[in-house]
N, C-alpha and C positions, 0 to 999 in steps of 0.2 A: 189306675188311680181310684181310690175309694171315694164314693160320692154320697152314699146314703147316710143321713144324719139321724140323731135321736128324734128330732122334730119330724123328719120324714116317716119314721117308724110309727110315731103317734098318729100322724095324719092318715097314713095308709090303713092302720088297724081300725081307726074310727070310721073310715069310709067303707070298709069291707065287713066288719063284724056285725052280726045281727043284733048283739047287745053287749055292752061293757058294764060289768059290775065292779065299781070302785070301792076298795077298802071295806068290804064286808067283814064284820066281826065274826067270831067263832060260831055263835048260835046260828047265824044266817048261813054260813058256809057249811056247817053240818047238815042243816035242813036241805040245802041245795044238793050236796053230795049224795044224800040219801034219795032224794027225789029223782036224781039222774042215774041211780043205780051204780054209782061209782064205788061205793063202800058198804060195809056192814057196820052195825053198832054193837059194841060189847055191852054186857049187862051193866057196866058202870058208866056208859056213855062215851067211851073212847071210840074214835073212828078207826076202823080196821080196813086197810087197803092192801091189795096184792099187786105186784109189779110185773108179773109175767116172766118172760125169759131173762130179764135183767134184774137180778136181786142184789147187785152191787155196782160199783163204778165200772164204766167201760173205758179203762185207761188207754186202750189201743185206738179208741175212736175220738180222742181229744186232740184238738188242733189249735194252734196259735197263729194268728196272721203275721206273716214275715214282711215287715215294712221298715222304714227308716228308723223308727223308734226301737224296734225289737231285734233287728237283724244282728247287732253286735252285743246285745245285752241278755237275751233269753238263753236259758240253759237248754240248748237244742238237743243235747244228748238225752234229755228227759222229755222232749216234746216233739210232736210232728208239726210241720209247717203247712200253712195254707196261704195262697196268694190273696191279696186284697180283692182281686177280680172274682175269684172263686167264692170268697166270703160274700160279696155283694150279690152274686147269683143265688147262693144258698139262702141268704136273708130275704131276697125278693120272692123266691119261691115259697119260703116258709110263711111270709106275710100273705101271699096269695092263697095259701091253704086255709087262712082264717076266714075266708069269705063265708058269710051266712052262719057263722058259729057264734055261740055265746062264749065270751071270754071273761076271765076274772083278772082284775088288776089289783096288785098290792103295792103301796108306796111305803117303803120302810127304810130305816137307817141301818148301816153297818158301821159300828164303832161308837162306843160309849163316850169317848173323848171327842167333844164337838169339833175341835180343831183338826181332827183326823178323820172325820165322818164321811162315809160314802152315802149318797142318797140314791137308793136302789128302787127302780120301778120294774116289777115283774108282771109280764103278760102270760097267762097260762090258760089252757083249754079245760082244765079240771078244777072243780071247787075244792077237792081234797088237797091238791097240790098248792092251791092258794092258802089253805089252812095250814099246811105244812110250813111254808116259808114265813107265814105270819107268826107262827109259834116260835120260829127259830131266829128271826132277825128282830131288831128293836122297833117296837110300834110307836110311831110319833104321837104326840098329844093331838087331840082332835083339832085344836086351833092352829096346828102347824101344817095341816093338810091343804088348807086353802091356797097357800102359795108354795107348795112343795115343788122344788126344782131338782129333777132327777139329774144325776151325773153318771149313772150306770143304768143301762137298759138290758133286761133279760127277756128274750122271747122263747118261751117254753111250750113246744108243741109236740108232745110225746107220740101222737099218732102220725106225725109227718115222717116219711121215709126218704132218706137222702138217696141220691143217685150217684154212685161212685164216679161214673164217667162224666157226668155233668158238674158235680160239685167237688170233685177231687178228694172224696172221702174213701175210707177203707171198706165201709159197709153201709147199710141203711141207717145205722146209728151214728149220730154226730153230736159232739160238744165242741163248739168253735168259739174262740175268744179273740176279740180285737181290742188290744190294750190301748191303741191310739184313740179310739172312739169310745172305749169302755162299753162295748156291746158284747153280749153273749147270745148264742142261739143253741138250743138243745132240742134234738129230735130223735125219734126212734127208740127211746127208752123211757119207761115210766118210773124208774128208780129215782125217788125224790132227792136223794143225797147229791145228785149232780147239780142241783140248783145252788145249794149252800156252798158246795165245794168250789163252784165257779167264782163265787164271791171271794173265797179264800185266795184263789189264784190271782185275781185282780189286786187284792190288797197286798199280797206277797210281792207283786211286781212293783207297785208304786210306793209302798211304805218306806223302803230303804232310801229312796230319793228324798224323803222328808225327814231323814234321820231317825226313823222309827224301825225297831227290830220287830218284824212279824214272826209270830211263834205259833206252831201247832201244839198247843199245850192247854192244860186246865190250870186254874189258879184259885187260891183261897187265902183268907186272912185269919190269924189267930187273935185272941183277946188282947194281946199286947200290940196289935197293929202290925204284926209281922206277916208279910206276904210270902207265900210259897208258890213256886211253879212246878207243874208236873208234866214232863214230856214222856210220851210213851206211845207205842203202836197199839193197835187193836189187840185186846186180850191181856194186856199187861196190868190193867187195874186203874187206868188214868181217871176215868169217871168215878169209879167206886171209891178210890182213896181221896179224891178231892171233894167228894160229897160227904162231909164229915159233920156230925151234929155239934161238934165242939169248935168248929171253925166256919167262918162265913164264906160261902162260895161266891167268887167273883164271876167265874165263867167256866164252861165245860170243855171248849175245843179250840178256840183261836183267840189270840191276844196280841196286843202291841206293847212294846216296852220303850218308853221315852225317858228322857232325863228326869222327868218328874215322877214316874211310876209306871204302872201297867193299866191297861184298859181292855175290856172285853169287846170283841168284835160283834158278838151276838146278843140276843135276848132270850135264848132258849137252850135246851139240851137235846142231843140226838144220841140217846143211850142204847147200847146193845142190850138185848133182853133175853138172849138164849140162856136157859137155866137160871133165870132171875128168880130170887126167892125173897119173901117178905122178911125172913130172919136175917139173911146176910146183907141185904141192901134195902132197908125199909123205906128210905126216902124216895129212891127211884121206883120201887114197887108201888108206893102210894101215888106217885105221879101217873102211873099207867092206869090208875082207877079214876082219873080226873076227866070230867066232861071236856071234850075238845082235844084231848091228846090224840095224836095220830100214831097208831100201831101199824108198822109196815111188815107185811109177810108173817104176821103172827097168826097162829091157828086158834080158832075159838072152839071150845067144847060145844058140840051140837045141841046138848040139852040145856046147859046153864048159860051159854054164851059168855063164859069166863075164858080169858086167855090161857092157853097151855104153853107156858114159856119153855117147857122142856121138849116141845115138839119142833124139831128142826127139819121137818120133811120138805119144806119149801126152800129153806136156806138156813145156814148157821148165822147168817147176818141179819137176824131179826132185830127190829129197832123200835124205839119209842121217841117221838118228837113232841116236846112239851115246853111251854114257856117257863122261864126261871121263876115266875111268880107261883108256879105249882109247888115250889119248895119253900119250906119255912125259913131255913137258915141261909138266906141268900142276900148278897149286896143289892141295894136298891139303886146304886149309882153305876155299878159295873166298872168301878175304878178302884185301884188300890195303890198303896205306897210302893216305893222301890223295893224289889224282892230282897229278902234276907236269906232265902233258901231256894236252891235249884235242884229238883229231884229228877233224875233220869231213870225211867222205869224200863225193866226188861222182864220177860218171862223165859228164863233160860231152861229149855227142855233137855239140854245136855247134862244138867246137874252139876255144872262146873263152877259157876259164879257163886260168891257168898251172898247171903240175903241182904247185906248192906255194906257199902264201902264209901269212904270219903275220898273225893277226887281233888287233885290240884286243878287250877284253871285250864292248864294244858290237857290234862286227862279228861276234863269235862268236855272240852271242845272235840277231842278225839272221839269220845263216845257219842257226842251230839252228831258229829258228821257220820259216824258209823250207823247210828240208829238201829241197834241190834235187838232182835228178839228171835224166838224160834217157834215155828209151827210144830204141831204134834200130830202123831198118827191118829187117824180117824176124823179129823176136822176137815180134811179135804181129800177128794178121791185121789188115790195113788200115793198118799203120804203114809208110809209104813214105819218110819223112824223119824227122830227129830230133824228138822230142816231149818238151817239158819236163814233168817230174813234180815236184810240190811236195807233200811230206808233212810236216806240222808236227811238230817234235821228232824227225824221222827215224823216225816210227812213229805217224802220226796215227790209224790204225785202233784202236790200243790205248790211246790217250790219253783217259781217261774224264773228265778235267777240262779246262777251257779251256787252250790252249797257253801263255797268258800266265802261268799259275800255275807251270808247269814252267820257263818262261823266266826268271822272276824268281828262282826258287830256284837255277837254274844260274848266273846272274849273280853271286849272292851267294857261291856255292861257289867260283867262279873268282876272285873278289876276295879271299876269305878264304885260299885256298890258294896264290895267286899262280901258278896254273898257266899255262903257255904254251899258246896256242891256235893251231891251224893248219888251213888248208883244203888237203886233199890230193886232187888231181884225177887219177883213174885213167882218164880218157876219151881223147879224140882230140886229135891235134896235126897241124899242117900242112894243116888243112882239116877240115870236118865229116865225120861218118860217111859213107862212100862215096867220099870224096875223100882225106881224110887217113888217118892210121894210128893205131892204139891205142898209147898210151904203154906202153912195155915194162914188164913186171913187174920187170925188173932195175933200170931207172931209178927206178921207184916205190919199190922197197925201198931204194935208195941214198939217195933224198931223205928217206924216212921215218927211216932210221937217222941221217942227219945232224941231223934235228930232235930225235930222242929222246936222242941222245948229247950234245946241247948245242953241236954244231959250228956251228949257225946262229945261236946267240944273239948273237954279235958280228959276224956276217957283214955285208958290204956289201949294202944293200937299195935297191931302187928302189920308188917308190910308183906303183902301177898307176893310170893316169889315169882309168879308168872305175870300177873297183871300190874304189879307195881303200886297199886293203890293201898290205902290204909284200911284195915278192918278191925273193928273193936273186938277185944278179947272177951268181954263180958258185958251184958246188958240185962238189967233187972227184968225178971219175968220171962226170959228167953233161955232155953237150954244152951249152955256155952258151946256144946259140940256142933250145933247148927251153924255157928259162925265160922267154922272151919270145914268147908265142904268135903275135903279129902277124908277127914275123920269120920264122916257119915257114911262113907262107902264101905261095904264089906270087902271089896276087892280093890285095894289101892292102886294096883297096876292098871286095872280097868279105868280108874279115875284118871291116871296119868295119860293113858292113851286117848281118852275122851277130851282131856284138856288140850293135848297136842293137836287134835283134830280141830277144836274150836279156834285155837290161836291161829292156825293156818288159814282158816276161813276169814278171820279178822284181817290178817295180813293181805290176803288175796283181794278182799273187798276194798281195802284202803289204797290199793295201787291205782284205782281209777281217778284218784284226786291228783295224781301226778307229782312232779318235782316240787311244786309249791307247798305240798303238805308233808315234805320230808321231816321237818322239825316236829310237826304234830305226830307223825308216825312213831317217833321216839317215845311218845307218851303212851303208846299202846302196849299190848302184851308181848312178852318175849319168852321163848323157850330157853331153858338152861342149856349152856354149851355142853356138848357131849364130852 
């Protein structure tokens, strides 16, 4: 039986810690992080931190407490369980490790919609981690902090090492979430993304019970007040395409969709920076030059102290964490109207999918549940040819409930809103990775603009013989041949073989959703009968 409350956590930390620094702002946190030798400073004033052996999420070290609330609701195929008793031992030991340490406390909001807001209190042992989460969640007004009432507590002690025998963990690294008490403990990893992603997991569990669809997506608004959503895995262009000088950014990574519209969960962006250039992504590049931005695992030039975004020697997963206020064209409310467009992004390294296709609601849910993109050779050790990656709901690691829950909710929202749904492929054409070439950002932006402005609503379409979705036959400013992938390949037999391979991968992946998804499976790709 779990016994430790959030009040107990507060009392224990206050009794043990040498000093608690509450709600320090960016300048003070930068000063302290430098004084404590936690970080370096770039020539532009960004904080540069390295995270050691963990340069990304430790998915195999994430646990959810199995209790009366979660036992029959959590998607256990996607999560490891921990008993309430083991969680309490882990929490107690982690609190004890805070003795005589200086800790940093940030009290922040998650959720721009006040009615759906989480009040998050983060305790961490590093000033730079406090700056990171301060950049990424919503910072309350000063007069709101006097009576801040947390309903989520995160204890972040990266130097703490779990004991698998004592705590029931897999290793010395642990991310453990208790949904009943809305508590999170994180230890054994300095990768800052674990803090923000744990908030996603909490939100993704509770939001559907409140009739809110949680979404791992970015969102923006056009001049006509039209909201667009962008779902996509890492490397598909989600952040790049939603950060558009002609549209107002609502948010970068996690949103809720209610009957009234969408709202951002965060107050900042966590953008990938590998190969970032001022020319291709000027807004994001400018944000990396802002005082107080956190650059994670980015290498600095020894002479100029300027970031070298082409250097992936520590990891390909280099990141910049900055507040939304670092961008010029951003929503000041974090709220937008009911979406008119739903964009599902993929980077198809097999060279099979068209650069854009219109989806029926059923096809949209099929591809939403599939969550397809492809890794390419060279980005990960041992990857020598394209490898399909399927992540349900375009964010499986953060989906606390079964994907079908979110799929049914999205289908209803699409039906009720009459939103247009599109699959936008930012991958390869004229061949697979290594033979073909990447679809240009210019062509991608032209196709995206045509979809968002309504130019494609009445455009002439062909039905793809394999995937069944509609593909425009012509779009102003784009080579028509690009719209028919098979026509871009020098060897059409090779294209057919590659398409057959990809379809089988889709079919095999969708089997995991079982009999309940048979109807949706019919909206997926099909090979022509022999």
